[in-house]
MIDORO-751822 format. One line per field, with one value per residue (C-alpha): x, y, z; residue in one letter; residue number from 1. Coordinates in Angstrom, 1 decimal. Example, Ala and Ser with C-alpha at 12.3 -4.5 7.8 and 13.67 -1.06 7.14 Angstrom:
2
c1 <- 12.3,13.7
c2 <- -4.5,-1.1
c3 <- 7.8,7.1
r <- A,S
k <- 1,2
# end
This chain:
163
c1 <- -8.5,-11.9,-10.4,-7.9,-10.8,-12.6,-9.4,-8.9,-12.5,-12.1,-8.9,-10.5,-13.5,-11.3,-9.2,-11.7,-11.4,-7.7,-8.3,-10.9,-8.5,-8.9,-6.8,-4.9,-6.0,-9.5,-9.6,-13.3,-12.8,-13.6,-10.1,-11.1,-13.9,-11.8,-8.9,-11.3,-12.8,-9.2,-8.4,-11.5,-10.7,-7.1,-8.2,-10.5,-7.9,-4.9,-3.1,-1.7,-2.7,-0.3,-1.1,0.6,0.2,0.5,-1.5,-2.3,0.1,3.0,5.0,6.9,3.5,2.2,5.6,5.5,2.1,3.1,6.4,4.8,2.0,4.5,6.7,5.0,6.9,6.2,2.6,2.1,3.6,1.4,-1.7,-1.0,0.1,-1.5,-4.7,-3.3,-4.9,-3.9,-4.3,-4.8,-2.8,-3.7,-4.8,-8.4,-8.1,-5.0,-6.5,-4.7,-6.5,-5.5,-1.9,-1.8,-3.0,-0.1,2.6,2.7,4.3,4.1,7.3,9.1,7.7,5.6,4.9,5.3,4.2,2.4,2.0,-0.9,-1.4,-4.7,-5.8,-5.1,-2.0,0.8,3.8,6.0,6.5,8.7,10.3,10.1,13.4,15.2,13.5,14.5,17.0,18.8,17.4,13.7,12.1,12.4,14.9,13.3,15.5,14.8,11.1,10.8,12.9,10.8,7.5,8.8,10.0,6.6,4.2,2.1,4.4,7.5,6.1,4.8,6.5,6.7,9.2,11.7,11.3,14.0,13.1
c2 <- 23.9,22.5,19.2,20.9,22.5,19.1,17.6,20.4,20.1,16.3,16.7,19.3,17.0,14.0,15.8,15.2,11.4,11.6,13.4,10.8,7.9,5.8,7.1,4.8,6.7,7.7,10.6,9.9,6.3,5.0,3.6,1.9,0.0,-0.7,-2.1,-4.3,-5.6,-6.3,-8.1,-10.2,-11.1,-11.8,-14.2,-16.0,-16.3,-17.1,-13.9,-10.8,-7.2,-4.9,-1.3,1.2,4.5,7.7,9.8,10.6,13.6,11.3,10.3,7.6,6.1,6.0,4.6,1.8,0.6,0.9,-0.9,-3.8,-4.3,-4.2,-6.9,-10.3,-11.9,-9.2,-8.8,-12.5,-12.5,-9.7,-11.3,-14.7,-13.4,-10.1,-8.0,-4.6,-1.5,2.1,4.2,7.8,10.7,14.0,17.5,16.3,13.4,12.6,9.6,10.6,8.1,5.2,6.4,6.7,3.1,2.0,4.0,7.2,5.5,8.7,9.7,7.6,9.5,8.1,5.6,3.6,0.0,-1.7,-5.4,-6.9,-10.6,-12.2,-11.3,-7.6,-7.5,-5.3,-7.5,-5.0,-1.5,-0.8,2.5,2.6,4.5,1.2,-0.3,2.4,1.8,5.1,6.6,7.1,3.8,0.7,-2.2,-5.5,-7.6,-5.3,-5.2,-8.9,-9.7,-7.3,-8.8,-12.4,-12.0,-10.8,-13.4,-15.7,-18.6,-16.8,-16.3,-19.8,-21.3,-24.8,-23.5,-22.9,-26.0,-28.6,-31.8
c3 <- -40.3,-39.4,-38.5,-36.2,-34.3,-34.1,-32.7,-30.2,-29.0,-28.7,-26.6,-24.3,-23.6,-23.0,-20.3,-17.5,-18.0,-17.1,-13.8,-12.8,-12.6,-9.5,-6.6,-4.3,-1.1,-0.2,2.2,2.8,3.8,7.2,7.9,11.2,9.5,6.4,8.4,10.5,7.2,5.9,9.1,8.8,5.2,6.0,8.8,6.4,3.8,6.1,5.1,6.9,6.3,4.6,5.4,3.1,4.8,2.7,0.3,-3.3,-2.9,-2.2,-5.3,-3.5,-2.4,-5.9,-7.2,-4.6,-5.8,-9.4,-8.8,-6.9,-9.5,-12.4,-11.0,-11.3,-8.5,-6.0,-7.1,-6.7,-3.3,-2.1,-3.6,-2.0,1.4,2.2,2.1,0.9,2.3,1.6,4.8,3.9,5.4,3.9,4.8,4.2,6.6,8.6,10.4,13.5,15.8,13.5,13.4,17.2,17.5,15.4,17.3,15.3,12.3,10.3,12.0,9.4,6.5,3.7,2.6,5.7,6.0,8.9,8.9,11.0,11.5,11.0,14.5,13.8,16.0,14.7,13.9,12.0,10.8,7.8,6.9,3.1,2.8,3.4,0.3,-2.2,-5.0,-4.4,-7.6,-8.2,-7.4,-5.2,-5.1,-6.1,-3.8,-0.8,-1.4,-2.0,1.1,3.3,2.1,2.3,5.8,7.0,5.5,7.6,6.5,7.6,11.1,11.4,14.6,13.2,10.6,13.3,15.5,15.4,13.7
r <- X,X,X,X,X,X,X,X,X,X,X,X,X,X,X,X,X,X,X,X,X,X,X,X,X,X,X,X,X,X,X,X,X,X,X,X,X,X,X,X,X,X,X,X,X,X,X,X,X,X,X,X,X,X,X,X,X,X,X,X,X,X,X,X,X,X,X,X,X,X,X,X,X,X,X,X,X,X,X,X,X,X,X,X,X,X,X,X,X,X,X,X,X,X,X,X,X,X,X,X,X,X,X,X,X,X,X,X,X,X,X,X,X,X,X,X,X,X,X,X,X,X,X,X,X,X,X,X,X,X,X,X,X,X,X,X,X,X,X,X,X,X,X,X,X,X,X,X,X,X,X,X,X,X,X,X,X,X,X,X,X,X,X
k <- 1,2,3,4,5,6,7,8,9,10,11,12,13,14,15,16,17,18,19,20,21,22,23,24,25,26,27,28,29,30,31,32,33,34,35,36,37,38,39,40,41,42,43,44,45,46,47,48,49,50,51,52,53,54,55,56,57,58,59,60,61,62,63,64,65,66,67,68,69,70,71,72,73,74,75,76,77,78,79,80,81,82,83,84,85,86,87,88,89,90,91,92,93,94,95,96,97,98,99,100,101,102,103,104,105,106,107,108,109,110,111,112,113,114,115,116,117,118,119,120,121,122,123,124,125,126,127,128,129,130,131,132,133,134,135,136,137,138,139,140,141,142,143,144,145,146,147,148,149,150,151,152,153,154,155,156,157,158,159,160,161,162,163
# end
C-alpha cells in the first residue's frame, strides 16, 4: 500500500511537466519583429518564409507540424527551402494588423499558409483544407507538391527560359 501512495505522489508531481511542453504558437510574440527576422534569415540562406498561421487551440495546426516533422522527405524540404514561422491567432493575441497586411488570410480557416520570398513579398497563400487526406491528417503528396511548388528554386525564372 505504501508503494501505491509513493507511485501516486510521483504521478501527481510529474503532471506539471506534461503541461509545460513547448507550444507551437506564442501569443506573446512580437509577430512583426519575428517575421522580419525570418525574412532576414531567409534572405541570408536563399530560402523563403513559410508562415503557418493558427494557434495552439487548433488541432489541425498541431497535426500539420507533427505530420511534416514525422515525414523525412517533407521535413527535409522545409528545412532546405524555408524558414518556418508559426503566426499566432488566439483570443490572447489575434495579430490583426499582421493578418490585414497579408490580405485577411484567416478567412480560409486555420491553419493557413503564407509564403514570402526572401524580400518579404507575399507570393502565395494556401488554404490547408486542400492538403488534407479526408480523414484526420494530411496527404503526403499534396503537402509535398504544395511545398515543392513554392520553393525559391521553383520560382527561379531561369528554370523556365528556353535553352
